[in-house]
C-alpha positions, -999 to 999 in steps of 0.1 A, spaced: -671 639 -42 -682 605 -31 -692 595 -68 -656 609 -81 -642 588 -52 -659 556 -64 -652 562 -101 -614 567 -95 -615 538 -70 -630 516 -98 -604 529 -125 -577 518 -98 -591 483 -97 -595 479 -133 -558 490 -137 -546 463 -110 -568 436 -127 -551 445 -161 -515 443 -146 -525 411 -131 -536 395 -164 -506 408 -182 -481 394 -158 -505 360 -158 -502 360 -196 -464 364 -193 -461 338 -169 -478 314 -186 -457 319 -218 -424 317 -198 -435 286 -177 -458 267 -200 -445 271 -235 -416 248 -227 -439 222 -227 -447 226 -262 -408 225 -271 -395 198 -246 -357 189 -248 -347 163 -272 -332 134 -253 -329 112 -284 -292 111 -277 -295 98 -242 -319 71 -253 -293 59 -280 -263 61 -255 -281 43 -229 -303 18 -249 -333 30 -228 -361 4 -230 -389 27 -233 -405 22 -199 -377 22 -171 -372 55 -152 -343 76 -163 -330 75 -128 -328 39 -130 -297 43 -152 -279 64 -126 -255 48 -98 -259 69 -65 -223 67 -52 -194 90 -48 -176 75 -80 -205 84 -102 -219 118 -87 -207 154 -81 -181 162 -53 -211 177 -30 -236 150 -35 -225 124 -9 -193 140 8 -174 123 36 -187 140 67 -161 163 86 -143 144 114 -149 156 149 -121 158 176 -143 148 205 -148 184 220 -176 208 213 -166 245 210 -182 270 233 -183 299 207 -208 306 183 -193 301 145 -204 315 111 -183 300 83 -184 313 48 -159 300 19 -159 295 -18 -142 262 -33 -133 245 -63 -132 207 -71 -112 192 -99 -112 158 -115 -102 144 -149 -138 152 -163 -155 172 -137 -148 210 -129 -168 224 -101 -168 256 -83 -191 265 -53 -199 284 -23 -201 269 16 -217 283 45 -220 270 82 -239 278 112 -226 265 148 -247 274 178 -234 262 214 -260 256 241 -261 246 275 -227 262 285 -210 244 256 -224 208 264 -248 207 232 -245 223 201 -267 228 168 -250 229 135 -263 234 104 -242 236 68 -251 237 29 -233 243 -5 -262 269 -17 -245 270 -51 -223 253 -74 -212 260 -109 -202 226 -128 -188 214 -163 -180 180 -174 -169 163 -203 -191 140 -225 -174 110 -213 -181 118 -176 -217 130 -186 -223 95 -200 -208 73 -173 -231 91 -150 -261 87 -172 -266 126 -169 -295 141 -191 -280 176 -199 -266 173 -234 -240 205 -227 -229 191 -195 -227 220 -177 -248 245 -156 -255 253 -118 -272 236 -89 -281 243 -52 -271 217 -25 -283 197 3 -289 213 39 -273 193 69 -284 195 102 -265 180 132 -272 180 170 -239 172 190 -236 163 227 -207 164 249 -205 130 269 -171 134 286 -147 162 287 -114 171 305 -111 136 322 -73 132 329 -74 93 323 -101 94 294 -104 112 262 -130 135 255 -161 121 239 -187 135 219 -219 123 202 -231 135 168 -264 130 152 -270 145 118 -292 142 89 -295 155 53 -325 170 36 -333 162 1 -333 198 -11 -303 195 -37 -310 201 -71 -302 186 -107 -307 150 -102 -309 146 -136 -273 160 -140 -260 137 -112 -251 168 -90 -275 155 -60 -296 127 -51 -326 143 -44 -331 119 -13 -323 120 25 -298 105 45 -284 106 81 -254 97 100 -243 92 136 -209 89 152 -189 90 184 -157 111 182 -127 108 209 -100 132 212 -71 139 237 -47 167 239 -9 168 250 12 197 255 40 201 234 59 236 241 42 252 274 60 284 267 41 290 235 11 272 244 13 246 216 -7 215 219 -10 183 198 -43 167 197 -53 133 186 -86 122 175 -106 96 160 -142 88 150 -164 58 143 -202 55 134 -227 47 110 -239 64 76 -272 57 54 -286 73 23 -313 66 -2 -306 53 -37 -332 44 -67 -320 8 -69 -354 -11 -66 -335 -41 -51 -317 -18 -22 -336 13 -16 -308 26 9 -272 22 12 -259 14 44 -222 23 56 -197 21 86 -183 54 93 -149 68 107 -113 82 105 -86 95 124 -63 125 126 -41 151 145 -41 188 150 -13 211 159 -26 243 175 -19 274 199 -35 308 202 -26 320 170 -33 291 144 -43 256 141 -32 230 116 -47 194 112 -46 164 91 -70 136 88 -80 104 71 -117 96 68 -144 77 50 -173 56 48 -177 19 33 -209 11 16 -221 -23 12 -235 -22 -22 -198 -22 -36 -209 2 -63 -180 29 -59 -194 37 -25 -165 33 -3 -148 68 -3 -116 77 16 -104 109 18 -74 131 30 -81 164 46 -57 191 56 -67 226 72 -49 257 83 -66 283 102 -52 318 112 -67 325 147 -78 359 152 -98 378 177 -133 375 161 -126 366 124 -103 338 113 -89 329 79 -92 292 69 -78 270 39 -89 236 36 -75 210 12 -91 175 4 -76 146 -20 -99 116 -27 -77 83 -19 -105 60 -31 -138 61 -48 -139 100 -46 -122 113 -80 -118 146 -70 -90 171 -56 -106 200 -35 -96 235 -20 -119 259 -1 -106 292 13 -130 312 38 -135 331 69 -148 318 103 -167 343 124 -168 333 161 -182 349 190 -179 335 230 -213 328 240 
């Protein structure tokens, strides 16, 4: 019996080894065969008059005017007050410009800590689908001839701290420190920068009662700070910018409606001074809100954008 067991055991091992050999061979064909049939970039070298030695990313421009809509977006403007509820946001969106059509998914997680005095936030565009015309492809020095495909976005993390709150003579004040990972894909198609970045800002906000019987408030808010991100320019390895904006929100227990103007001003002056108008409407429910968000690029951001989604919130 022991002999039969050993024989059967050896047969099983041999079959497993054979399966791994077959899988390895298939993987070899799938992942190594393309190296023998590399994409033809002759069209790209002709259009951009490649000198034969300069890295192709040196022909790209790292700014909002020459990238996809999610590569270097204007950060969301804060209103000086941290939420005390856990929030999970999921949304689908579309971005339109003359030469670039993009559809994406968006997700965000907000976790309050220390009785709402500190919060951690993470957000990402996990997937986008894009299609550009050939003129836009060539202006951006993108390297996929079909000028379409899909990409995954950068992950953002931020820490927010409530510095001042509910002081009658002072506005609410909050500090935000955020950084962007270099997790975005498809640099070759000018979708993401494949480089890190960070921003920090102070936000201020003050609420004013308009109709006490309906619990309607008007909140005015503004923000100012600093934004920096990596480039591929050998003379300027990073772009530094002033960041800021202002806005207003009308809200009660059933809804909130906000509008704002915000942007940042890079010092390289290469189409890196985006200014955007944003408007959002949120239907408040017990735990699950509906939200619609619109953005229009006023300067150096050639897109109009719409996102529709839901926000799940839970008191901590």
